[in-house]
N, CA and C atoms as a LAMMPS dump frame, in Angstrom:
ITEM: TIMESTEP
0
ITEM: NUMBER OF ATOMS
228
ITEM: BOX BOUNDS ff ff ff
-5.0000000000000000e+02 5.0000000000000000e+02
-5.0000000000000000e+02 5.0000000000000000e+02
-5.0000000000000000e+02 5.0000000000000000e+02
ITEM: ATOMS id mol type element x y z
1 1 1 N 13.157 49.031 -14.946
2 1 2 C 13.802 47.97 -14.246
3 1 3 C 12.752 46.896 -13.927
4 2 1 N 13.042 45.651 -14.277
5 2 2 C 12.092 44.572 -14.034
6 2 3 C 12.392 43.9 -12.706
7 3 1 N 11.344 43.538 -12.034
8 3 2 C 11.538 42.858 -10.75
9 3 3 C 11.579 41.351 -10.978
10 4 1 N 12.412 40.678 -10.232
11 4 2 C 12.514 39.221 -10.351
12 4 3 C 11.469 38.584 -9.453
13 5 1 N 10.739 37.652 -10.022
14 5 2 C 9.732 36.943 -9.234
15 5 3 C 10.39 35.744 -8.58
16 6 1 N 10.086 35.574 -7.355
17 6 2 C 10.632 34.421 -6.649
18 6 3 C 9.773 33.206 -6.953
19 7 1 N 10.412 32.043 -6.956
20 7 2 C 9.693 30.803 -7.216
21 7 3 C 8.699 30.492 -6.121
22 8 1 N 7.832 29.596 -6.429
23 8 2 C 6.811 29.193 -5.485
24 8 3 C 7.446 28.398 -4.343
25 9 1 N 7.154 28.76 -3.116
26 9 2 C 7.737 28.075 -1.966
27 9 3 C 7.274 26.63 -1.852
28 10 1 N 6.129 26.321 -2.404
29 10 2 C 5.605 24.956 -2.329
30 10 3 C 6.518 23.986 -3.052
31 11 1 N 7.102 24.4 -4.158
32 11 2 C 8.003 23.527 -4.899
33 11 3 C 9.221 23.186 -4.061
34 12 1 N 9.774 24.162 -3.406
35 12 2 C 10.962 23.948 -2.601
36 12 3 C 10.63 23.103 -1.374
37 13 1 N 9.476 23.318 -0.794
38 13 2 C 9.067 22.576 0.389
39 13 3 C 8.949 21.084 0.116
40 14 1 N 8.52 20.708 -1.076
41 14 2 C 8.332 19.307 -1.408
42 14 3 C 9.64 18.541 -1.465
43 15 1 N 10.725 19.203 -1.757
44 15 2 C 12.022 18.547 -1.876
45 15 3 C 12.723 18.408 -0.532
46 16 1 N 12.362 19.232 0.424
47 16 2 C 13.013 19.195 1.722
48 16 3 C 12.544 17.979 2.518
49 17 1 N 13.404 17.535 3.407
50 17 2 C 13.025 16.435 4.274
51 17 3 C 12.051 16.948 5.323
52 18 1 N 11.011 16.189 5.546
53 18 2 C 10.001 16.584 6.523
54 18 3 C 10.042 15.629 7.698
55 19 1 N 9.861 16.158 8.86
56 19 2 C 9.815 15.335 10.06
57 19 3 C 8.502 15.609 10.782
58 20 1 N 7.832 14.531 11.139
59 20 2 C 6.558 14.649 11.825
60 20 3 C 6.693 14.085 13.231
61 21 1 N 6.028 14.692 14.144
62 21 2 C 5.948 14.149 15.493
63 21 3 C 4.492 13.945 15.847
64 22 1 N 4.246 12.894 16.589
65 22 2 C 2.883 12.575 17.006
66 22 3 C 2.876 12.51 18.526
67 23 1 N 1.959 13.197 19.11
68 23 2 C 1.827 13.194 20.557
69 23 3 C 0.451 12.658 20.92
70 24 1 N 0.448 11.738 21.841
71 24 2 C -0.807 11.156 22.281
72 24 3 C -1.504 12.038 23.286
73 25 1 N -2.806 11.908 23.332
74 25 2 C -3.613 12.639 24.313
75 25 3 C -4 11.653 25.404
76 26 1 N -3.645 11.961 26.615
77 26 2 C -3.937 11.081 27.743
78 26 3 C -5.42 11.143 28.07
79 27 1 N -6.077 9.99 28.034
80 27 2 C -7.499 9.913 28.354
81 27 3 C -7.725 8.786 29.343
82 28 1 N -8.802 8.878 30.067
83 28 2 C -9.11 7.849 31.058
84 28 3 C -9.462 6.524 30.396
85 29 1 N -10.325 6.559 29.414
86 29 2 C -10.713 5.329 28.725
87 29 3 C -10.484 5.5 27.222
88 30 1 N -10.121 4.416 26.528
89 30 2 C -9.891 4.527 25.085
90 30 3 C -11.199 4.741 24.329
91 31 1 N -11.087 5.368 23.162
92 31 2 C -12.253 5.601 22.311
93 31 3 C -12.513 4.308 21.533
94 32 1 N -13.454 3.533 21.982
95 32 2 C -13.741 2.219 21.411
96 32 3 C -14.189 2.337 19.955
97 33 1 N -14.936 3.354 19.621
98 33 2 C -15.405 3.516 18.238
99 33 3 C -14.236 3.727 17.279
100 34 1 N -13.307 4.596 17.668
101 34 2 C -12.148 4.844 16.805
102 34 3 C -11.285 3.594 16.685
103 35 1 N -11.075 2.903 17.799
104 35 2 C -10.28 1.684 17.76
105 35 3 C -10.935 0.611 16.898
106 36 1 N -12.257 0.472 17.008
107 36 2 C -12.943 -0.549 16.217
108 36 3 C -12.91 -0.211 14.734
109 37 1 N -13.047 1.07 14.387
110 37 2 C -12.959 1.466 12.979
111 37 3 C -11.565 1.188 12.424
112 38 1 N -10.541 1.483 13.212
113 38 2 C -9.173 1.239 12.768
114 38 3 C -8.922 -0.255 12.6
115 39 1 N -9.402 -1.055 13.543
116 39 2 C -9.215 -2.503 13.471
117 39 3 C -9.95 -3.106 12.282
118 40 1 N -11.177 -2.674 12.064
119 40 2 C -11.941 -3.182 10.916
120 40 3 C -11.296 -2.771 9.59
121 41 1 N -10.826 -1.546 9.518
122 41 2 C -10.153 -1.089 8.305
123 41 3 C -8.899 -1.888 8.025
124 42 1 N -8.141 -2.179 9.071
125 42 2 C -6.931 -2.975 8.912
126 42 3 C -7.258 -4.396 8.47
127 43 1 N -8.26 -4.991 9.093
128 43 2 C -8.665 -6.351 8.731
129 43 3 C -9.157 -6.421 7.289
130 44 1 N -9.923 -5.421 6.866
131 44 2 C -10.418 -5.404 5.486
132 44 3 C -9.271 -5.237 4.492
133 45 1 N -8.311 -4.387 4.81
134 45 2 C -7.172 -4.19 3.921
135 45 3 C -6.332 -5.464 3.813
136 46 1 N -6.155 -6.15 4.937
137 46 2 C -5.387 -7.401 4.921
138 46 3 C -6.114 -8.475 4.115
139 47 1 N -7.431 -8.574 4.287
140 47 2 C -8.214 -9.569 3.55
141 47 3 C -8.179 -9.276 2.052
142 48 1 N -8.279 -8.003 1.689
143 48 2 C -8.229 -7.623 0.277
144 48 3 C -6.869 -7.946 -0.329
145 49 1 N -5.81 -7.678 0.408
146 49 2 C -4.462 -7.98 -0.088
147 49 3 C -4.276 -9.484 -0.264
148 50 1 N -4.83 -10.266 0.67
149 50 2 C -4.722 -11.718 0.574
150 50 3 C -5.493 -12.248 -0.638
151 51 1 N -6.687 -11.698 -0.878
152 51 2 C -7.471 -12.123 -2.043
153 51 3 C -6.754 -11.778 -3.347
154 52 1 N -6.143 -10.602 -3.399
155 52 2 C -5.397 -10.214 -4.601
156 52 3 C -4.216 -11.15 -4.832
157 53 1 N -3.531 -11.523 -3.762
158 53 2 C -2.393 -12.431 -3.888
159 53 3 C -2.852 -13.804 -4.375
160 54 1 N -3.986 -14.275 -3.856
161 54 2 C -4.512 -15.563 -4.302
162 54 3 C -4.937 -15.506 -5.767
163 55 1 N -5.544 -14.396 -6.168
164 55 2 C -5.979 -14.253 -7.558
165 55 3 C -4.774 -14.217 -8.501
166 56 1 N -3.72 -13.514 -8.092
167 56 2 C -2.52 -13.47 -8.922
168 56 3 C -1.866 -14.845 -9.014
169 57 1 N -1.84 -15.568 -7.904
170 57 2 C -1.256 -16.905 -7.908
171 57 3 C -2.079 -17.846 -8.779
172 58 1 N -3.406 -17.727 -8.719
173 58 2 C -4.28 -18.568 -9.533
174 58 3 C -4.117 -18.231 -11.013
175 59 1 N -3.891 -16.973 -11.321
176 59 2 C -3.702 -16.578 -12.716
177 59 3 C -2.374 -17.102 -13.256
178 60 1 N -1.369 -17.182 -12.401
179 60 2 C -0.059 -17.682 -12.836
180 60 3 C -0.018 -19.196 -12.93
181 61 1 N -0.791 -19.877 -12.116
182 61 2 C -0.727 -21.33 -12.043
183 61 3 C -1.068 -22.019 -13.367
184 62 1 N -2.116 -21.64 -14.103
185 62 2 C -2.379 -22.292 -15.388
186 62 3 C -1.222 -22.114 -16.376
187 63 1 N -0.541 -20.976 -16.314
188 63 2 C 0.597 -20.762 -17.195
189 63 3 C 1.715 -21.733 -16.861
190 64 1 N 1.952 -21.964 -15.589
191 64 2 C 3.012 -22.877 -15.157
192 64 3 C 2.65 -24.298 -15.552
193 65 1 N 1.39 -24.689 -15.351
194 65 2 C 0.952 -26.036 -15.724
195 65 3 C 1.037 -26.237 -17.226
196 66 1 N 0.702 -25.222 -18.008
197 66 2 C 0.753 -25.336 -19.464
198 66 3 C 2.193 -25.5 -19.934
199 67 1 N 3.097 -24.764 -19.37
200 67 2 C 4.5 -24.879 -19.782
201 67 3 C 5.094 -26.197 -19.326
202 68 1 N 4.715 -26.695 -18.157
203 68 2 C 5.26 -27.974 -17.69
204 68 3 C 4.685 -29.13 -18.504
205 69 1 N 3.426 -29.056 -18.93
206 69 2 C 2.845 -30.121 -19.748
207 69 3 C 3.451 -30.112 -21.151
208 70 1 N 3.797 -28.946 -21.668
209 70 2 C 4.455 -28.875 -22.966
210 70 3 C 5.848 -29.487 -22.922
211 71 1 N 6.565 -29.321 -21.865
212 71 2 C 7.907 -29.895 -21.764
213 71 3 C 7.819 -31.409 -21.589
214 72 1 N 6.782 -31.908 -20.898
215 72 2 C 6.62 -33.342 -20.748
216 72 3 C 6.309 -34.001 -22.083
217 73 1 N 5.498 -33.355 -22.905
218 73 2 C 5.149 -33.907 -24.206
219 73 3 C 6.38 -33.944 -25.099
220 74 1 N 7.186 -32.913 -25.075
221 74 2 C 8.373 -32.858 -25.902
222 74 3 C 9.39 -33.912 -25.49
223 75 1 N 9.494 -34.17 -24.194
224 75 2 C 10.471 -35.144 -23.73
225 75 3 C 9.999 -36.576 -23.971
226 76 1 N 8.706 -36.811 -23.935
227 76 2 C 8.151 -38.15 -24.018
228 76 3 C 8.073 -38.639 -25.377
């Protein structure tokens, strides 16, 4: 008689909805180092996203100018 192997529980766990709760720890004074690291990380991520958006816009702009100049030549 062969025994049936059960599937890996990790596979099933990944499909289920997960709920997380976060509880704060009450402290007298905030941890300035942790706050500053979080703030700097956020600022760097925002600056990087802005630079990427500007680079993408700059890459698209010559294409738009080229197509608009081609239509002006054809019409003129």
